[in-house]
N, C-alpha and C positions, 0 to 999 in steps of 0.2 A: 443520399437524402437531399431533397430539394430545399432551397433556401426558404425561410419564412416569408410568406406574402406580406406586403406592407401597403403604404399609401395612407395619407391623412384621413381621407374619407372612411376607409375601411376601419382604421383604428378608432375613429370617433364612434362609428356605429357599433363596433365590437365593445368598446368601453361602456357605452350606454346599455347594451344588452346585458353585459356581465354585471354592471352596477346594480341592476334590478335584483340581483341575488344577494347583495350585501346587507347584512343586518345593521341596524343603528348601533353606534358605539355604546358598549356597556359601561357601567361604572367600573372603576378598577376592581379586578377580582380580589377576593379576600387575601390579605397578606401582601399585596403589591400596591404600588402607586401608579401603575401603568394601564391606561384605558385599553380595552380589548374589543376587537371586532372579529366576527367569524362568519363564514358563509361559503359560497361556491363561486368559482370563476368558470364560465362556460367557454370552452375552447372553440376554435373555428369549425371543428367537425361535430360540435354539439355535446361533447363530453364535459361533465361537471366535476371540477376538481376542488377538493376541500382545502380551505386555507384558514389561517388565523393571523390577525394583525395585532401587534402591541405597539402603542405609541408612547414616546418619551414624555409627552405632555398632552393635556386635553385639547389644546388649541395650537395652531401653527402648521407650517409645512416643514417637512423633514426629508433628509436623505434616507434611503432605505437599504437594509441588508436583507437578502432573500435566500432562504434555504429550501431546497427542493428535493424531497426524499420519500422513501417508502416506509418510514418508521412512525414516530409520533405525529409528524407532519402537522395537519390542521388541528390537532389536539395538543399541541406543544404548550409548555409553560413559558413565561417570559424569559428571554435571554438577557440577563441584567448587564452583562459585559457591554453589549451594543446599545442597549437602552440608556445606560448611564453615559455613554459617549454621544448621545443625542440622535440616535438612529431609530426610525421605525423598523420593526422586525416583522417580516412576513415569512411564514413557514407553510408549505403546502405539500400535500401527498401527490406523488406521481399516480397516474391512472392505474386503477385496479388494486390500490393499497389503501388502508385506513378507510376513510369515509368517501374517497373519490370513486367515481363511476369508472367503468371500463374494465379491461383485463390487463393484468400486469405482464410486461414483456421486458425482461432484463436488458436495460440500456438499448431498448428497441427504437425503431424509427420515429415513434411519436414523442419520445421524451424531450428531445431538443425543441421542436416546434411548440409543444405544450408549455414548456418553461418560458419560451419567448413570448407566448400569449399572455402568461401571467405577468411578465415584466411590462408588457404594453399596458395591461390593465392597471398595474401599480402606478404607472406614470400618469394616469388620468384620474386618480383619486384626489379628493380635496385636501388630504393631508400630505400629499407627495410633492416634492420639489423636482420630480422627474430625473433624479439621479440615483442609480441603483448599483450596488455591489453585491456579489454573491459570496456566501460562506458555506462551510460544511466539511465534515470529515467522512471519508469512506464513500458510501453511495452518493450522498449529496456533494462530495468532492468530484465524482465522475460527472454528475449531471451538469456541473458548471461548464465543463468543456463542451458538452453536447449543446447546451443553450448558447454559449458564447459563439459557437460556430454558425449560429443563425443570425448573428449581428443585430440583436434587438437594439433599437435606437437609444433607450435610456440606460443601457448597461455601460458602466464606466470601468469596472475592475472585477476580477475574480480571485479567489484564494483557495484553490483546491488542496485538500489535505488527505493523506492516506489513500492515494489513487494508484491506478495502474495505467500502463500504455497498451498492454496486450492482455485482455481478460482471460484468454486461453492459458498463456504461459505464466502470468503473474498471479492467478488465483486458482483456476479450476483444473487445469492440466499442466502443472508446473513440470517442465522438462519432458512433457508427453506422458505423465503418470496421473491417473485420475484422482483428484482430491475429494474423495467421497466424504471425508469428515466434514470439510467446509460446506460442500454442496448440500448435504443432508441437514446439517445443523442450522445453516443460515435459512434455507427455504422452508424447513418444516418446524423450526423452533424459534430462532432468533427474530427473523423479520415478522412473521405473523404474531408472535407474542408481543413485541414492542408496538406494532401497529394497533393491536387490540387495546392497549392501554390508552393510546391517543384517541381512538374511537370512543371508548368509554367516557373519556373526559368530555368530548363533544356532546354526547348524549346527555350527560349531566348538565351541560350548559343549556340544553334545550334544543339541540339539533334534531329535527323531526324526519330528516331524510336519510341519516347515516345507516340505520339498521337495514333498510331496503337495499342500499347500495352495497353493503357488505355481503348481504345474502346472495347478491347476483354475481359475486366474484367466483371465478373458477377455482377448483382445488389446485394447490401448488404443483407444478409440473417441472420444476427446474432440474431435479435429479434426472428425470426421463429425458429432458431436452439436452442437457449438457453431456450426459453419458452416451447419448446416441451420436454425438459429434466428436469423435475421437481424434480427428485431425483438424488443423486450422483451416476450416472451409469458409464458404461465404457467410454462413450463419454467424461465425465468430467475428469475421471481419467487420460486419455491420456493428457489432457490439464492442469493438475495441477502439480506444481513443486515438490510436495512431492515425485513423482516417479523418480525425477532426482537429487535432491539435494545431496543425499548420494553418488552419482557417481562423484561429483565434486572433483577434486584433487588439483586444484591450489588455492593459497591464495585468500581469499574473504573478501571484505570490504562492509558490508551491511549498508544502511542508510534508515531511515524512520521517518515519522512524526506521532505524537499521533493522531491527528484529521484528518488524510488524508481522503479527501472526495471522493476518487475514489478507492483506494486500502487499505484495513484495515491493521493497524499496526501489527495485529496478524501474518501476513506473515513474517515480519522481525524477530520477536522474536522466532517464531517456526523454521524458517530456521536456525537461529543461534544455536538453541538447537540441530538440526539434522546434521549440517555440520560436516564432519570428517576432512576436510582440515583446514589449519591454518585460523583463522577467527577473524574479528574485526567488531564492530557495533557502529553506532552513531544514537542517537535518540533525537528528539526535539518536542516541540509543533509546531503547524502549519498545513497547508493543504498539498495538493499533491505536492511533490517535494521540500518542504520548507527546509528540512534539507540539501539537496544538494545545495540549493541556497545560503547558508550562506558562506560568505568569509572565516570565520575561518575553517569551514569544508573543503572547497575547498583547502585551503593551506595544511591542514593535508593530504588530499587525494592525492595531487600531490606528497608530500614527500613520502607517502606510495607507490605510483605507481613507483616513481623514484627508490625505493629500489628493488621492485620485477620485474620490467620490464627493467629498465636501468641497474640494478645491482649496484646502488649507495650504498656506505658504509656509510649511513647517520643515522643509528640507528632506522629506522622506524619499524623494526621488534620488537622493544621494546616498541612501543606505547601502551598505555593502551588498553585493549581489548574492553572496553565499554566506550563510551563518551556520556554524557547526557547534552544537552543544555536546559537552563531554561528560561521561560518567554520571548518569542520572541515578539517584537513589530510588528505592522501590516504593516510597510513600507518595500519596496523592494530596495536593498537586505536586508533580515531580519538579525537582530543582537540580540544575546541572552544577557540577563542581567548578566548571569554567566554560567559556565560549571563545571561539576564534572566528575570524572573518576573512573572506577571500574575494578576489575580483572575479572569479569565474569557477566553473566546474568542467572537467577535472581541475583540481586546484593547482595553480602555478607553483612550481618548485618541488613537486613530488618527484621522487626518484624511484626507479624500478630496481628491486632486489630479487634475484632468482635464488630459490631454494630447491635443491635436488632431493627427490625421494629415492633413497638408497636401498639396496637389497638387504641390508642389515637392520632396517627400520629406523635409521637415522635420517635427519633432515638437515642438510648442510648448505651453506652458502655456495654459490657457483665457483668461488675462488678456493673452496676447500672440498670440492666434490670428490666422492668416492666412486671410481669408475665401475666397480662391480663386474658382473658377467650377465649373461642372458638368462640365467636361471630365475624364474619369477617367484614371487610370494603369492600363496594361494589362500583363499578363504571360502567358506561355504556360503553360497548365496541364500539369504532368507532369515536365519536365526539372529543375526547381528543387527539389532535396531537400537536407536538412541531416541528417547522421548525428551522433548525440550520444554514441555508446557509449564514446568514448575521445578523447584528444587527437589520435591519429592519424586516426581517422574524421573528427573535427570539422574538422581542418585542410584537408580537401577542400572548398573553397569551393563553395557552390551555384551552379549555372549562372545568371548574371545575367539571362538572358532568361526564366527561370522563377520569378523571385522579385520581390517589392517590399519595400523597407525604408524606414522613417521614423526619422530620427536627430535627437536633441535637440542643442542647443548645449552646450558644456562646462558642467557644473554649477558654480554659484557656491559651493555648499557641499555637504557630504555629504548623500546622500539615503538614508534608511533606510526600506525597504519591509517591511511585515509584514501579510500577509493575502492575499486573493484579488483579483487585478486583473480588472476587468470590461472586456470588449471589446465595442464597438459598431461593427460593420463594415458599411458600405453597399457592396454589390457586385452585379455581374451576371455572367452566364456566357453563352458562345456555345452551351452545351449544356443539356440538360434536367436535368443533375446534375453536381456537381463536389465536390471535397474541398478543405478548407482546413486548413493548419497555421499557427497563429499562435504565434510565438516571441518571447521577451523576451531581450535581450542587454545586457551591460555592455561598452561600447566604451572601452578604455583610451586615455590621451592619445597613445600612439604608434600607435594604430590597431588593436591587437590586439582580438579580439572574444571575449568569454567568454559561454558559454551560461548562462541562468538558469532558464527555465521554458518550457513549451509546452502547447498544447491543440489538439485535433483536432475537426473537424466535417464530416460529409457533409451537403451542402446540402439534400438531400431529407429529412433527419432534423431540420430546423430547428425543428419545432413545439415550443413551450415549454409545459411543465406549469405553468401559472400558480398552481395551488393549492399546489404544493410549493415553487416558487421563492422565494428570499429575496434581500435586497439583496447578500448575500455569495455566492450561488451560483444559477446558472441551471439548473434541472432541465428535462429533456426527456422527452417521452412515449416516444420511440423505437418507437412502434407505429403511427404514422400517416405513412409516407413520402409526400411530395408533390413531384412533379417541378417543376422550375423552368420558367418561360416564358423561353426564350432572349432575352437582351437586356433583360429587365425588372430593375429595381433592387430589391433586397430588403435589409432590415436583418437582419443576422445577429448576435445577441447571444450571447455565451459568456463563461464564467468560466475564466480560467487557474487551474490548481491553486494553492493558497496557497503563499506563499514568504516567507522572511525573508532579506533581502540588503541590503548596504550598498554603494551606488555612491559612491566617493570624489569629493571636489572635483576638478574637471577632467575627470572621466569623462563619458561620454554615455550616455543611455538610448536603446535602439533596439528597435523593433518590426519583425518581418519576417513576411511572408505567403509561404508556399511550398506544396509538395505532399508527401504522405507517401511513404515508401519501405518496401518489404517486407524490406529488409536488416536483420537483427537488430542492435540498437544499445543495449546488448548483447543484450537479450532481446526487446524490443518491435520488431516489424516489421509495418507496416500495409499491407494489400493495397489499393492505390489503384485508382480507376476507370481504364479504358482509353478515355478520351474526350478526345483532344487538341483543343486550341482555346484561345481567349483567355478569361481572366477579367479583369474590370475592377473597380477599387476607386475609389470616389467620395469627394471631400473638398470640401464646399461648405456654405453655410448650409442648403441644401435637404437635403443628405446629409452630416451632420456625423460622419464616421468619427472615433472617439476611443477612448481608454482611460481608465479611472478607477482611480487607484492609491492604495491605503491606505498612508499615510505616518505615521511617528512623528516629529513635528517637533522634539522636544527630546531625541531619543535620544542617549545617550553611546556613542561608538564606542571600544571598549577594546583593540582590536588594531591592529597595523600593517597597511598596505595589502599584501595578499597578491599574490605574483607570479601573472600570468595563467596558468591551467592547473595551479596548485599545490593547489587545493582539491578535495575529494572530489566526484566526479561533476559538476563544473563545467568541462567541457573548454574549451580555448582554441584559437582560430584565429589564426595570425600575420597581421600587417597586410597583407603582400604574399605570399600563398602561391603557390608555383609552379603553373602550369597547363600541362597537356599539350596 
């Protein structure tokens, strides 16, 4: 993608042309104290993008926060968090969504330059002090990187939340398995449904152009597009943030949740590792957007944005580089039991503990490993699936003929995990291909099972990208599928997404291998292969299947033991669930 064209003369001409599309400021909408403007910004190729502006006061010039998205966009309600902090708030629809003209192209080549055009337009408005920060969770988290890579002059900071680095592996083809649940639900239900609400709001405000723009939008084709690109090809590379993140020059505050059910937490930690700009990161348990939803994080982010966008001398540049929130309850807004701070990621002081997957189903520390023999444990590929969307889903125990589990002895003391667990699985299959789901559980003393984390892998996509892989994350090429030789033993190395979790004294750590399910849980649903047969996992000195766990040996646990199933997006399965 070429850099955004600039020049003072071009910017002035562009701002005057776009300014002709701006409506006069309305009186504050009913129920708010914030003046509203709405209209269209015309990009340099002539496409008109719908926006709405809310001002913190009727008069004055203000710093701005800008959210750029395919959802409510130009029909959004006022964001009081930022308005109360003294910011003008601008929200706009990416092209082809809501009331914006054009055709939508997921993270396509227009989105960065279009967003840069809007920032240039913001900087020439009479209410703007020409200092802009970007905000947003999920899609508007991604667009921040695309826009920042264009280096718009007025942009001072970005705060991407719930983002990915590799759209292929982190959302649509995790581990090389098609996420039909997410692709279909997002493109056919969630995105168009939310965008329609924003469009209806604009029509109610008096927008005379919106209906015609929406009628010109093409029908969604994301399922057809994404399913036809089964490998990580050029189509995906353009739409993955890895090609943009190192071009970001403004301070960046990343936030993400461990159990995000739409965008894998891998994206946040990998982005942090690759950013060259000043960077901060906040991580927590929970689902999509749950870190951003926390009042404690929002207060910290406003302080941080005040420093970089307003220029406030408030010491925010000295905030800890990494903040971790622990054990969020399931209520909204979520509140953590405690938080910890670190100078970097991976966190200094973490120690690796290796646990062996033994042939008798035990999980033992490397200093107490059972050598076993070369006789594998087998399971039937296909029927053993685990649904993690809720306590109700999770309570349906996987078919025992279709899973294998390894469980530790009761822990002698609390085990605090922080980081990405590395899995080394020696396995074979009766077939030329198969799918693996490797899950991590916390088993309570009464036998209740709590979900912690999981990772997927299609065996034919096992090829590792050695140039990019690090001790913390195994990268894959995803463009060189290689069939298995039935019966041959292979080593499958994979990284679970990072996690922060405390297993209390007396609990057990458990690893489970199972098969994917296409049932949304709540959004991801992976289309598994239809190749019934046996998979085998080996545990011996020759084939030492194991996991390597990053542990904080001296971590202080500051909260009481939570009831199983009470934590956000950590569902619980009773010890003896009923079976039909």
